[in-house]
PLY file of the C-alpha trace (Angstrom):
ply
format ascii 1.0
element vertex 178
property float x
property float y
property float z
element edge 177
property int vertex1
property int vertex2
end_header
34.40 11.60 47.88
32.04 9.88 45.25
35.01 8.33 43.49
36.80 7.14 46.78
33.84 5.64 48.21
32.70 3.73 45.14
33.49 0.77 43.10
36.00 2.85 41.00
38.26 3.86 43.70
41.38 2.09 42.43
40.85 3.26 38.89
41.97 6.71 37.47
40.40 9.98 38.52
40.62 12.80 36.07
39.40 16.28 36.21
38.76 18.53 33.10
38.71 22.14 33.79
36.17 23.34 30.90
36.79 26.90 31.78
40.44 26.90 31.32
41.09 24.72 28.33
40.88 26.79 24.98
38.04 25.50 23.06
40.09 24.62 20.05
42.12 22.45 22.09
39.30 20.94 24.16
38.39 17.98 22.01
42.01 16.81 21.84
42.06 17.00 25.45
38.77 14.91 25.70
39.21 12.57 22.91
43.23 12.34 21.98
44.66 12.61 18.62
46.67 10.68 16.49
50.04 11.62 15.22
49.86 14.05 12.46
46.29 14.84 12.92
47.12 18.46 13.19
50.03 20.78 13.19
52.33 19.85 16.39
50.81 16.50 16.95
53.89 14.62 16.69
52.96 11.67 18.65
49.74 9.78 19.52
48.14 10.99 22.70
45.28 9.42 24.78
42.58 11.85 25.83
41.21 12.20 29.17
38.07 9.90 28.59
40.33 7.10 27.33
42.83 7.57 30.24
39.90 7.73 32.85
38.55 4.45 31.54
37.10 2.40 34.45
37.42 5.30 36.65
35.77 9.04 37.30
35.90 11.99 34.95
35.11 15.34 36.63
34.11 18.19 34.32
34.66 21.29 36.46
32.75 24.14 35.30
30.80 22.07 32.57
28.72 25.30 31.95
31.66 26.69 30.30
31.92 23.62 27.81
32.15 24.86 24.18
29.06 24.20 22.43
30.99 22.62 19.54
32.43 20.07 21.80
28.89 19.20 23.68
27.72 16.74 20.69
31.04 14.77 20.74
30.78 14.41 24.53
27.17 13.34 24.28
27.87 10.74 21.82
30.81 9.31 23.90
28.48 9.14 26.86
25.72 7.49 24.65
27.87 4.90 22.77
30.52 4.41 25.29
33.10 4.83 22.65
35.58 7.60 21.39
37.64 8.28 18.22
40.77 10.02 18.80
41.15 13.03 16.33
42.43 11.93 13.06
41.28 8.31 13.41
38.28 6.37 12.25
38.97 3.56 14.92
36.44 3.44 17.94
37.74 3.04 21.12
35.45 1.74 23.92
35.47 3.79 27.12
34.02 3.26 30.58
33.77 6.06 32.76
31.59 7.64 35.49
31.23 11.46 35.02
30.69 14.05 37.73
30.09 17.42 36.48
30.13 20.74 38.44
29.13 24.25 37.49
28.06 27.53 39.09
25.79 28.12 36.16
22.04 27.12 35.80
22.31 24.48 32.93
18.48 24.06 32.86
18.12 27.58 32.24
20.88 27.43 29.57
19.59 24.57 27.73
16.33 26.38 27.55
18.18 29.47 25.97
20.04 26.91 23.75
23.43 28.17 25.05
23.98 24.41 26.51
22.55 21.24 24.68
19.39 20.08 26.37
19.97 16.29 25.68
23.44 16.74 27.34
21.80 18.58 30.22
19.54 15.76 30.85
22.11 13.17 30.39
24.46 14.76 32.97
21.56 15.88 35.59
20.51 12.40 36.45
21.24 13.06 39.82
21.76 16.56 41.09
23.32 17.93 44.19
23.37 21.51 44.91
26.01 22.73 47.24
25.15 25.97 48.91
27.92 28.60 48.99
29.69 29.19 52.31
27.86 32.46 52.85
24.50 30.29 52.91
25.81 27.90 55.49
27.63 30.09 58.17
26.91 27.34 60.79
29.69 25.38 59.04
32.48 27.99 59.63
33.52 27.09 63.11
34.01 23.42 61.95
35.80 24.34 58.74
38.00 26.85 60.54
39.09 24.24 63.19
39.64 21.59 60.55
41.89 23.84 58.52
43.61 24.86 61.51
44.50 21.47 62.48
45.31 20.48 58.93
47.75 23.29 58.63
49.32 23.03 61.87
49.99 19.18 61.27
51.38 20.10 57.69
54.01 22.58 59.19
54.53 20.47 62.40
53.29 23.45 64.62
51.40 23.36 67.77
48.33 25.55 67.63
45.83 26.68 70.32
42.13 27.05 69.71
40.30 29.52 67.84
38.59 32.02 70.24
35.06 33.10 70.03
36.31 36.72 68.76
37.79 34.87 65.68
35.05 32.65 65.10
32.83 35.57 65.22
34.89 37.46 62.74
35.12 34.60 60.24
31.22 34.25 60.56
30.78 38.02 59.93
32.60 37.93 56.59
30.73 38.00 53.51
32.49 34.87 51.76
31.98 36.26 48.18
33.03 33.66 45.44
33.29 29.98 45.34
34.35 28.81 48.75
0 1
1 2
2 3
3 4
4 5
5 6
6 7
7 8
8 9
9 10
10 11
11 12
12 13
13 14
14 15
15 16
16 17
17 18
18 19
19 20
20 21
21 22
22 23
23 24
24 25
25 26
26 27
27 28
28 29
29 30
30 31
31 32
32 33
33 34
34 35
35 36
36 37
37 38
38 39
39 40
40 41
41 42
42 43
43 44
44 45
45 46
46 47
47 48
48 49
49 50
50 51
51 52
52 53
53 54
54 55
55 56
56 57
57 58
58 59
59 60
60 61
61 62
62 63
63 64
64 65
65 66
66 67
67 68
68 69
69 70
70 71
71 72
72 73
73 74
74 75
75 76
76 77
77 78
78 79
79 80
80 81
81 82
82 83
83 84
84 85
85 86
86 87
87 88
88 89
89 90
90 91
91 92
92 93
93 94
94 95
95 96
96 97
97 98
98 99
99 100
100 101
101 102
102 103
103 104
104 105
105 106
106 107
107 108
108 109
109 110
110 111
111 112
112 113
113 114
114 115
115 116
116 117
117 118
118 119
119 120
120 121
121 122
122 123
123 124
124 125
125 126
126 127
127 128
128 129
129 130
130 131
131 132
132 133
133 134
134 135
135 136
136 137
137 138
138 139
139 140
140 141
141 142
142 143
143 144
144 145
145 146
146 147
147 148
148 149
149 150
150 151
151 152
152 153
153 154
154 155
155 156
156 157
157 158
158 159
159 160
160 161
161 162
162 163
163 164
164 165
165 166
166 167
167 168
168 169
169 170
170 171
171 172
172 173
173 174
174 175
175 176
176 177
């Protein structure tokens, strides 16, 4: 929504899942690499930050970002340029960054498990989205919306959600990240 409502909506939208990319591959994922930079680098590859130039990059689960990669990301944010692995050439980049996490980055920065300078660079605007279990009043609206969405997707006509169905959904504990 931030991307689509902003001036960058016609530019790239990229997502980096910091929790699923192996730490040893993360630098290449973010900054790209030159041919021959390491075993298996048989061609030049632009990284996410270069591909997203002019657009938005979402760092999902940024609290999982490897500590060794954090200074490189901080440098890219500060200088607005990157160097592909195996290259000395600086490539200008211009992207909006949105980061998401379930972790307390402030606490992590105080414990030195997340760079405090990167934390303060990322936390210029903080939005806390409460878990669904903390906003039970949203369940009827969400349930109806999903019902309509999937009925349309499957070209099916559906009725309404009964009060019993809404009550059952509202009574659920909703663990996890919903």
